[in-house]
DRENFI-306479 format. One record per residue: residue in one letter; x, y, z of N, C-alpha, C in turn. Coordinates in Angstrom, 1 decimal, decimal comma. Atoms other than C-alpha are relative to their C-alpha. Layout:
% DRENFI-306479
{'A'; {X; Y; Z}; {X; Y; Z}; {X; Y; Z}};
...
% end
This chain:
% DRENFI-306479
{'X'; {-0,5; -0,2; 1,6}; {-3,9; 10,8; 13,0}; {0,7; -1,5; -0,3}};
{'X'; {-0,2; 1,3; 0,5}; {-3,7; 7,6; 11,0}; {1,2; 0,1; -0,9}};
{'X'; {-1,3; 0,4; 0,6}; {-0,2; 6,7; 9,9}; {0,6; -1,2; -0,2}};
{'X'; {-0,3; 1,2; 0,4}; {0,2; 3,2; 9,6}; {-0,8; -0,9; -0,3}};
{'X'; {0,9; 0,6; 0,4}; {-1,7; 0,4; 8,4}; {-1,2; -0,7; 1,3}};
{'X'; {1,3; 0,2; -0,9}; {-3,0; -0,6; 11,8}; {-0,5; 0,8; 0,8}};
{'X'; {1,3; -1,0; -0,5}; {-4,3; 2,3; 12,9}; {-0,9; 0,4; -1,1}};
{'X'; {0,9; -0,4; 0,9}; {-5,8; 2,8; 9,5}; {-1,1; -1,0; 0,1}};
{'X'; {0,9; 1,1; -0,4}; {-7,6; -0,5; 10,0}; {-1,2; 0,1; 1,2}};
{'X'; {1,1; -0,2; -0,9}; {-8,8; 0,3; 13,4}; {-1,0; 1,1; -0,1}};
{'X'; {0,3; -1,0; 0,1}; {-10,0; 3,4; 12,7}; {-1,3; -0,3; -1,1}};
{'X'; {1,0; 0,0; 1,1}; {-11,6; 2,7; 9,2}; {-1,0; -1,6; -0,3}};
{'X'; {0,6; 1,1; 0,1}; {-12,5; -1,0; 9,6}; {0,4; -0,7; -1,3}};
{'X'; {-0,1; 1,0; 1,5}; {-12,4; -3,9; 6,6}; {-1,0; 0,4; -0,8}};
{'X'; {1,0; 0,2; 0,9}; {-15,6; -3,2; 5,1}; {-0,2; 1,2; -1,2}};
{'X'; {0,5; -1,1; 0,8}; {-15,7; 0,0; 3,4}; {0,9; 0,0; -1,2}};
{'X'; {-0,4; -0,3; 1,4}; {-14,7; 0,8; -0,3}; {1,3; 0,7; 0,4}};
{'X'; {-1,5; -0,3; -0,3}; {-11,7; 2,8; 0,9}; {1,0; -1,0; 0,5}};
{'X'; {-0,7; 1,1; -0,8}; {-10,4; -0,1; 2,9}; {0,1; -1,2; -0,7}};
{'X'; {-0,2; 0,6; 1,0}; {-10,7; -2,5; 0,1}; {1,0; 0,3; -1,0}};
{'X'; {-1,2; -0,5; 1,6}; {-8,4; 0,0; -2,6}; {1,3; 0,2; 1,2}};
{'X'; {-1,3; 0,0; -0,6}; {-6,1; 0,8; 0,5}; {0,7; -1,5; 0,1}};
{'X'; {-0,2; 1,5; -0,1}; {-6,0; -3,6; 1,1}; {0,9; -0,1; -1,5}};
{'X'; {-0,6; 0,4; 1,3}; {-5,2; -3,8; -2,8}; {1,4; 0,8; -0,2}};
{'X'; {-1,7; -0,9; 0,0}; {-2,3; -1,0; -2,7}; {1,1; -0,6; 1,1}};
{'X'; {-0,9; 0,8; -1,1}; {-1,0; -3,0; 0,5}; {0,6; -1,2; -0,4}};
{'X'; {-0,4; 1,5; 0,6}; {-1,0; -6,5; -1,3}; {0,9; 0,2; -1,2}};
{'X'; {-0,8; -0,2; 1,2}; {0,2; -4,8; -4,3}; {1,4; 0,7; 0,3}};
{'X'; {-1,2; -0,3; -0,7}; {3,3; -3,3; -2,5}; {0,9; -1,0; 0,5}};
{'X'; {-0,7; 1,3; -0,4}; {3,9; -6,4; -0,9}; {0,5; -0,9; -0,9}};
{'X'; {-0,1; 0,9; 1,3}; {3,7; -8,4; -4,0}; {1,3; 0,7; -0,7}};
{'X'; {-1,1; -0,8; 0,9}; {6,1; -5,7; -5,8}; {1,4; -0,2; 0,9}};
{'X'; {-1,2; 0,4; -0,5}; {8,7; -6,3; -3,0}; {0,4; -1,4; 0,1}};
{'X'; {-0,4; 1,6; 0,7}; {8,8; -10,2; -3,5}; {0,3; -0,2; -0,9}};
{'X'; {-0,5; 0,1; 1,7}; {8,9; -9,5; -7,2}; {1,4; 0,4; 0,1}};
{'X'; {-1,4; -0,3; 0,2}; {12,0; -7,4; -6,9}; {1,1; -0,9; 0,8}};
{'X'; {-1,2; 1,0; -0,7}; {13,7; -10,0; -4,2}; {0,5; -1,0; -1,1}};
{'X'; {-0,3; 1,5; 0,9}; {13,1; -12,8; -6,7}; {0,7; 0,7; -1,1}};
{'X'; {-0,9; -0,3; 0,9}; {14,4; -10,9; -9,3}; {1,6; 0,5; 0,0}};
{'X'; {-1,4; 0,0; -0,3}; {17,5; -9,8; -7,7}; {0,7; -1,2; 0,3}};
{'X'; {-0,2; 1,2; -0,3}; {17,6; -13,4; -6,6}; {0,8; -0,7; -1,7}};
{'X'; {0,0; 0,7; 1,5}; {17,6; -14,7; -10,2}; {0,8; 0,9; -1,3}};
{'X'; {-1,0; -1,0; 1,0}; {19,8; -11,4; -11,8}; {-0,8; 0,7; -1,3}};
{'X'; {1,1; -0,4; 1,1}; {16,4; -10,3; -13,9}; {-0,1; 1,2; -0,2}};
{'X'; {0,0; -1,3; -0,1}; {17,0; -6,8; -14,4}; {-1,7; 0,7; -0,6}};
{'X'; {1,3; -0,3; 0,8}; {13,7; -6,5; -16,6}; {-1,1; -0,4; 1,3}};
{'X'; {1,2; 0,0; -0,7}; {11,6; -8,0; -13,7}; {0,1; 1,0; 1,4}};
{'X'; {-0,3; -0,6; -1,2}; {13,5; -6,0; -10,8}; {-0,4; 1,7; -0,3}};
{'X'; {0,3; -1,3; 0,6}; {12,8; -2,8; -13,0}; {-2,0; 0,2; 0,2}};
{'X'; {1,5; 0,1; -0,1}; {8,7; -4,0; -13,3}; {-0,7; 0,1; 1,3}};
{'X'; {0,6; -0,1; -0,9}; {8,0; -4,9; -10,1}; {0,4; 1,3; 1,2}};
{'X'; {-0,5; -1,2; -0,7}; {10,3; -1,8; -8,7}; {-1,1; 0,9; -0,1}};
{'X'; {1,0; -1,2; 0,2}; {7,7; 0,4; -10,4}; {-1,4; -0,4; 0,4}};
{'X'; {1,4; 0,7; -0,5}; {4,8; -1,7; -9,2}; {-0,2; 0,5; 2,0}};
{'X'; {-0,1; -0,3; -1,3}; {6,0; -1,3; -5,7}; {-0,1; 1,6; 0,4}};
{'X'; {-0,2; -1,6; -0,6}; {6,6; 2,4; -5,7}; {-1,9; 0,5; -0,5}};
{'X'; {1,1; -0,5; 0,3}; {3,1; 2,8; -7,6}; {-0,9; -0,1; 0,9}};
{'X'; {1,1; 0,5; -1,3}; {1,3; 0,9; -4,7}; {0,5; 1,0; 1,5}};
{'X'; {-0,4; -0,5; -1,4}; {3,3; 2,8; -2,1}; {-0,5; 1,7; -0,1}};
{'X'; {0,8; -1,4; 0,2}; {1,8; 6,3; -3,7}; {-1,4; -0,2; 0,3}};
{'X'; {1,5; 0,7; -0,4}; {-1,8; 4,2; -3,4}; {0,1; 0,4; 1,3}};
{'X'; {-0,3; 0,3; -1,3}; {-0,8; 3,6; 0,2}; {-0,2; 1,7; 0,8}};
{'X'; {-0,1; -1,4; -0,5}; {0,1; 7,2; 0,9}; {-1,1; 0,6; -0,3}};
{'X'; {1,2; -0,6; -0,1}; {-2,9; 8,5; -0,5}; {-1,4; -0,2; 0,5}};
{'X'; {0,8; 0,4; -1,0}; {-4,9; 6,4; 1,2}; {-0,1; 0,7; 1,4}};
{'X'; {-0,4; -0,5; -1,6}; {-3,6; 7,5; 4,5}; {-0,7; 1,3; 0,0}};
{'X'; {0,3; -1,6; 0,0}; {-4,2; 11,4; 3,3}; {-1,4; 0,0; -0,2}};
{'X'; {1,8; 0,4; 0,2}; {-7,9; 10,4; 2,2}; {-0,4; -0,2; 1,6}};
{'X'; {0,5; 0,2; -1,5}; {-8,4; 8,9; 5,9}; {0,1; 1,4; 0,8}};
{'X'; {-0,1; -1,4; -1,0}; {-7,0; 11,8; 7,8}; {-0,8; 1,0; -0,4}};
{'X'; {0,7; -1,0; 0,7}; {-8,8; 14,2; 5,5}; {-1,4; 0,1; 0,3}};
{'X'; {1,5; -0,2; 0,0}; {-12,3; 13,2; 5,4}; {-0,3; -0,7; 1,3}};
{'X'; {0,4; 0,7; -1,3}; {-12,5; 10,8; 8,6}; {1,0; 0,3; 1,4}};
{'X'; {-0,6; -0,4; -0,7}; {-11,1; 13,0; 11,0}; {-0,5; -0,8; 1,5}};
{'X'; {0,2; 0,6; -1,6}; {-10,7; 11,1; 15,0}; {-0,4; 1,2; 0,4}};
{'X'; {0,8; -1,0; -1,1}; {-13,2; 13,2; 17,2}; {0,7; -0,4; 0,9}};
{'X'; {-0,7; 0,4; -1,3}; {-11,2; 13,3; 20,7}; {-0,9; 1,4; 1,1}};
% end
């Protein structure tokens, strides 16, 4: 079962379209977290809200990517 980014890339590799979309979501989530931290640092509520929404949306993308990988690319044992 694929349940984290390391196992995802071990199973899927780096060159498929699914991996590129997953990587984009992963980078977006990390950028969102950094944006929230920066917003907290400078007490900017608008920035915290925008980057918080971005983090949640990218998190849903990551969960969907893991779900697709488990459904369509089952590991044969």
